[in-house]
C-alpha positions in Angstrom: 13.9 15.1 -12.5 14.9 12.3 -14.8 14.1 8.7 -13.9 15.8 5.6 -15.3 13.5 2.6 -15.3 14.9 -1.0 -14.8 12.3 -3.6 -15.4 9.5 -3.2 -17.9 7.1 -5.9 -16.7 3.4 -5.8 -15.7 3.8 -3.3 -12.8 5.6 -0.7 -15.0 2.3 0.0 -16.8 0.6 0.7 -13.5 3.1 3.4 -12.8 2.6 4.9 -16.3 -1.1 5.4 -15.8 -0.4 8.5 -13.6 3.2 9.3 -14.3 2.4 12.2 -16.6 0.3 13.8 -13.9 3.4 14.6 -11.9 5.1 17.5 -13.8 8.4 17.1 -12.0 9.1 13.6 -13.3 10.6 12.6 -16.6 11.7 9.2 -17.9 15.1 9.3 -19.4 14.9 5.7 -20.7 14.2 2.1 -19.8 16.1 -1.2 -19.6 14.9 -4.8 -19.3 16.9 -8.0 -19.4 14.2 -9.1 -21.9 15.2 -7.0 -24.9 12.0 -7.8 -26.8 9.9 -6.5 -23.9 12.1 -3.4 -23.5 11.6 -2.6 -27.2 7.8 -3.2 -26.9 7.6 -0.7 -24.0 9.9 1.8 -25.8 7.7 1.8 -28.9 4.4 1.9 -26.9 5.4 4.9 -24.8 8.0 6.5 -27.1 10.9 6.0 -24.7 14.6 5.5 -25.1 15.7 1.9 -24.6 19.2 1.3 -23.2 21.2 -1.5 -24.6 22.5 -2.6 -21.2 22.1 -2.0 -17.4 25.6 -0.5 -17.4 24.6 2.0 -20.1 21.6 3.2 -18.1 23.6 3.5 -14.9 26.3 5.5 -16.7 23.8 8.1 -17.9 24.7 11.2 -15.9 21.3 12.8 -16.6 19.5 10.2 -14.5 19.0 11.1 -10.8 16.7 8.3 -9.7 16.6 4.6 -10.7 13.2 3.0 -10.5 13.7 -0.6 -9.7 10.7 -2.5 -11.1 12.4 -5.9 -11.5 11.2 -9.2 -10.0 11.6 -9.7 -6.2 14.7 -11.8 -6.3 16.5 -9.1 -8.3 15.7 -6.1 -6.1 18.8 -6.3 -4.0 21.4 -6.6 -6.8 19.8 -3.9 -8.9 19.3 -1.4 -6.0 22.9 -2.0 -4.9 24.3 -1.5 -8.4 22.3 1.8 -8.8 23.5 3.1 -5.4 27.1 2.3 -6.2 26.6 4.2 -9.5 25.6 7.3 -7.5 21.8 7.1 -8.2 18.9 7.6 -5.8 16.7 4.5 -5.8 13.0 3.9 -5.7 12.4 0.1 -5.5 9.3 -2.0 -5.8 8.4 -4.0 -2.7 9.9 -5.8 -0.9 13.2 -4.1 -0.4 14.9 -7.5 0.0 14.2 -11.1 0.7 16.3 -11.2 3.9 16.9 -8.6 6.6 20.7 -8.6 6.2 20.4 -7.6 2.6 17.8 -4.9 3.4 20.1 -3.5 6.1 23.0 -3.5 3.7 21.1 -1.4 1.2 20.0 1.1 3.9 23.6 1.4 5.1 25.0 1.7 1.6 22.5 4.5 0.7 23.5 6.4 3.9 27.2 5.9 3.1 26.7 7.2 -0.4 24.6 10.1 0.8 21.7 8.9 -1.4 18.0 8.3 -0.9 16.5 4.8 -0.9 12.7 4.6 -1.0 10.5 1.6 -1.3 6.9 0.9 -2.5 4.1 0.8 -1.7 3.2 4.4 -2.0 -0.4 4.1 -0.8 0.5 5.6 2.5 0.6 8.9 0.6 -3.0 8.5 -0.6 -5.8 10.8 0.5 -7.6 7.9 2.2 -4.6 6.9 4.3 -3.8 10.5 5.3 -7.5 11.1 6.2 -7.5 8.0 8.5 -4.3 9.3 10.1 -5.7 12.8 10.7 -9.0 11.5 12.0 -7.1 9.4 14.6 -5.0 12.4 15.6 -8.1 14.5 15.9 -9.6 12.0 18.3 -12.5 11.1 16.1 -12.8 7.7 17.6 -11.3 8.4 21.0 -8.3 6.3 22.2 -7.5 3.7 19.5 -7.5 0.2 20.8 -7.4 -2.1 17.7 -6.8 -2.0 14.0 -8.1 -4.8 11.6 -6.8 -5.1 8.0 -7.8 -7.7 5.4 -6.1 -8.5 2.2 -8.0 -11.3 0.6 -7.4 -10.9 -3.1 -9.8 -13.4 -4.6 -9.1 -17.1 -5.6 -7.1 -15.7 -8.6 -6.4 -19.2 -9.9 -10.1 -19.4 -11.0 -9.9 -16.1 -12.9 -7.6 -17.3 -15.7 -4.6 -15.1 -14.7 -2.6 -16.6 -17.5 -4.6 -14.4 -19.9 -4.1 -11.2 -18.0 -2.2 -8.5 -19.9 -1.1 -4.9 -19.1 -2.0 -2.1 -21.5 1.3 -2.4 -23.3 1.0 -6.2 -23.5 3.0 -7.5 -20.6 1.6 -10.8 -19.1 0.8 -11.0 -15.4 3.5 -13.2 -13.9 1.1 -15.5 -12.2 3.5 -18.4 -11.7 6.1 -16.1 -10.2 3.4 -14.7 -7.9 2.5 -18.2 -6.7 6.2 -19.0 -6.1 7.0 -15.8 -4.2 3.7 -15.7 -2.3 0.9 -13.2 -1.7 2.5 -12.0 1.6 5.6 -10.8 -0.2 3.5 -9.0 -2.8 0.7 -7.6 -0.7 1.0 -7.3 3.0 3.1 -4.1 2.7 0.0 -2.1 1.6 -1.8 -2.3 4.9 1.4 -2.5 7.0 2.5 0.8 5.6 -0.9 2.4 6.7 -0.7 0.8 10.1 2.9 1.7 10.9 2.5 5.2 9.5 -0.4 5.9 11.9 0.5 3.8 15.0 4.3 3.6 14.8 6.7 0.6 15.1 5.7 -2.9 16.1 7.3 -4.4 19.3 5.9 -8.0 18.9 4.5 -10.0 16.0 2.8 -13.4 16.3 2.1 -14.9 12.9 1.1 -18.0 10.9 1.5 -18.8 7.2 0.6 -21.8 5.1 0.0 -23.0 1.5 -3.7 -23.7 1.4 -4.1 -24.1 -2.3 -1.9 -27.0 -3.6 -4.2 -27.2 -6.7 -4.0 -23.5 -7.8 -2.1 -24.6 -11.0 -1.2 -27.7 -12.9 2.2 -26.3 -13.7 5.3 -27.1 -11.6 6.1 -24.5 -8.9 9.5 -24.0 -7.3 9.0 -24.0 -4.4 5.6 -25.7 -4.3 4.7 -24.8 -0.7 5.0 -21.0 -0.7 2.3 -19.6 1.7 -0.8 -18.3 0.0 -2.4 -17.4 3.3 -0.9 -15.6 6.3 -2.3 -13.9 9.4 -0.5 -11.8 12.0 -1.2 -10.2 15.3 0.8 -7.0 15.9 1.5 -5.4 19.2 2.5 -1.8 18.5 4.8 0.1 20.8 2.0 2.7 21.1 -0.2 0.1 22.8 -2.5 -0.5 19.8 -3.2 -4.1 18.8 -3.4 -5.0 15.2 -4.5 -8.0 13.1 -3.7 -8.4 9.4 -4.6 -11.2 7.0 -3.4 -12.0 3.5 -4.6 -14.6 1.0 -5.4 -15.5 -2.6 -8.0 -18.1 -1.4 -10.9 -15.9 -0.3 -13.1 -13.4 -2.1 -11.8 -9.8 -2.3 -11.8 -8.0 1.0 -9.4 -5.0 1.3 -11.0 -3.4 4.3 -9.3 -1.6 7.1 -11.0 -0.7 10.4 -9.5 1.5 13.2 -11.4 0.9 16.4 -11.3 3.3 19.3 -13.2 3.5 22.6 -15.6 6.0 21.0 -16.1 4.7 17.5 -14.6 3.1 14.4 -13.0 4.5 11.2 -13.1 2.3 8.1 -12.0 2.3 4.5 -13.2 -0.2 1.9 -9.9 -0.7 0.1 -6.2 0.4 0.0 -6.4 0.1 -3.8 -8.4 3.3 -4.4 -6.3 6.3 -3.3 -9.5 8.4 -2.9 -11.5 5.6 -1.3 -14.2 7.1 1.0 -13.5 7.0 4.7 -16.5 6.3 7.1 -16.8 7.3 10.7 -19.2 5.5 13.1 -19.4 6.9 16.6 -20.3 4.3 19.2 -23.9 4.8 20.2 -26.5 2.4 21.7 -28.6 2.7 18.6 -26.1 1.4 15.9 -24.5 -1.0 18.4 -27.8 -2.7 19.3 -28.9 -2.5 15.7 -26.0 -4.8 14.7 -27.6 -7.6 16.7 -30.7 -7.6 14.4 -30.5 -9.9 11.4 -32.9 -7.7 9.5 -30.4 -4.8 9.8 -27.4 -6.9 8.9 -29.2 -8.0 5.7 -30.6 -4.5 4.7 -28.4 -1.7 3.6 -31.2 0.9 4.0 -31.7 -0.1 7.6 -28.0 0.1 8.2 -28.0 3.7 7.0 -31.1 4.5 8.9 -29.7 3.2 12.2 -26.2 4.6 11.6 -24.5 1.1 11.2 -21.3 1.7 9.3 -21.4 5.4 10.0 -21.2 8.2 7.5 -18.7 9.4 4.9 -16.3 12.1 6.1 -14.6 14.6 3.8 -11.1 13.5 2.6 -8.1 15.4 3.7 -7.0 16.1 0.2 -3.9 18.1 -0.5 -1.6 18.4 -3.6 1.0 15.7 -3.7 4.6 16.6 -3.0 6.1 18.7 -5.8 2.7 19.7 -7.2 0.3 22.6 -6.8 -2.8 20.7 -7.8 -4.7 17.6 -6.5 -4.2 14.7 -8.8 -7.4 13.0 -9.9 -8.2 10.2 -12.3 -7.9 11.4 -15.9 -10.5 11.0 -18.6 -14.2 11.5 -19.0 -17.1 10.9 -16.5 -17.4 7.2 -17.3 -13.6 6.6 -17.1 -13.5 8.3 -13.7 -16.5 6.3 -12.5 -14.9 3.1 -13.6 -11.7 4.1 -11.9 -13.6 4.7 -8.7 -15.3 1.3 -8.9 -12.1 -0.7 -9.4 -9.8 1.5 -7.4 -7.7 4.4 -8.8 -4.1 4.1 -7.7 -1.4 6.8 -8.1 1.7 4.5 -7.8 3.9 7.3 -9.2 3.2 9.5 -6.1 6.0 7.7 -4.3 8.5 8.7 -7.1 7.1 12.2 -6.9 7.6 12.4 -3.2 11.2 11.1 -3.5 12.0 13.6 -6.3 10.6 16.5 -4.4 12.6 15.5 -1.3 15.8 15.4 -3.3 15.2 18.8 -4.9 14.1 20.4 -1.6 17.1 18.7 0.2 14.7 17.3 2.9 14.3 13.7 4.2 12.0 11.7 2.0 8.7 10.4 3.5 8.6 7.8 4.9 12.3 7.4 5.6 14.7 4.4 5.3 14.2 3.2 8.9 10.5 2.9 8.2 11.0 0.9 5.1 13.5 -1.4 6.9 11.0 -2.1 9.6 8.3 -3.0 7.0 10.7 -5.3 5.3 11.4 -7.1 8.6 7.7 -7.4 9.4 7.0 -8.8 6.0 9.8 -11.4 6.5 8.4 -12.4 9.9 4.9 -12.9 8.6 5.9 -14.6 5.3 8.3 -17.0 7.0 6.2 -17.9 10.1 5.2 -21.3 8.7 2.3 -23.6 9.6 3.6 -24.0 13.2 3.4 -20.2 13.8 6.0 -18.0 15.3 6.3 -15.1 17.7 9.1 -12.6 17.2 10.4 -9.3 18.6 11.5 -7.2 15.6 15.1 -6.0 15.7 14.3 -2.8 13.7 12.4 0.3 14.7 11.8 3.9 13.6 10.8 7.2 15.1 7.1 7.9 15.0 6.1 9.8 11.9 4.6 13.2 12.0 1.5 14.0 10.0 2.5 16.1 7.0 1.6 19.8 7.6 0.0 20.0 4.1 -2.5 17.3 5.2 -3.1 18.9 8.6 -4.2 22.1 6.9 -6.3 20.3 4.2 -8.7 18.4 6.4 -11.3 19.5 8.8 -11.2 18.8 12.5 -12.6 15.3 12.4 -13.0 15.2 16.1 -15.5 18.0 15.9 -17.7 16.4 13.3 -21.4 15.9 14.4 -22.5 12.4 15.2 -24.6 10.5 12.8 -28.2 11.8 13.0 -30.9 9.2 13.9 -34.7 9.4 13.8 -36.1 9.8 17.4 -38.6 7.0 17.3 -36.0 4.5 16.2 -33.6 5.6 18.9 -36.3 5.1 21.6 -37.3 1.7 20.2 -33.8 0.3 20.1 -33.0 1.6 23.6 -35.9 -0.4 25.0 -34.6 -3.6 23.3 
């Protein structure tokens, strides 16, 4: 299925790292309002460059428009593509206000077209493994879910020097002006809502904590670079999510039940290991000992942090093979260290849904709900706010391909402990 790409900035290169691994996708051509950048991308990837937005939208061979423009352009470009009869895959967020997001969803429905929105990490093996393990009862009844998105004090890492592989600069000033919540909170929100359903109440706080992150003029200057939200899900689960560019990297997510905890180190690696720790007096008491907290070997010995469980890996939609990082041993190792992302999997899912004439996953109501939650967290302000979202969606069903791929996580044997250590800690 042919894709027309609008927007050839930094994020475009991230999609291109795995695009060729999805056989059903083909790029018809690209357009960018920066003609020099469009020509640069066209030459680097040997792609057709359209002279205008109108020319791309008029190409009858294009089925899906990939909207990779800047945040403030998402609505106009998506609307134009839908009116031109194209299905749309948009970078996050869908829109900068709820009315515009609702307009796009309604327009897509009226045009009998699909509208899908990044992020696509909810389709990762890691996220789907967490979901299946919850359904299998691996940690009992889930009570809480914690998610962190601290993404380093990036202003100290010379972001003005960052370049994509085809030479696009990282738009650091634009990121500061838009805010890290706009850009990042959707990653963990998509995991949480996919597994636990819609949110009935959100209490949030946001603030600009780094007035000195750049000497250059920002407009506006007070966009939040930190946010935190407590989420009350309709399912009864309670969630907490943070987002910042002020603290060292922490992308962890923990799902806490009455019988244990599931954890993943990062959303960024689509094959990030998932760990299962069953609640037991030994690891629970061991956490109270400083010597255990400071020693990785003792943590493993006592079961603190649990053990790795097999991933529920299945071929992505439209494929018969599991997609893995390309390249040699070292390349794959480096990808595992920094996080291997298959951003193109969202496009692959949308294309397969269109060809199979089935609803795409997740659907438009899901994306609309995520857009509203993002707005409520981003816009909470330093005085905080509590809101009842106006949007919702029907609980999602675990894809059958994933249900078949993974083991019964509820039947996995608990972490084995040495007998003498169990006895010692039980006496403490």
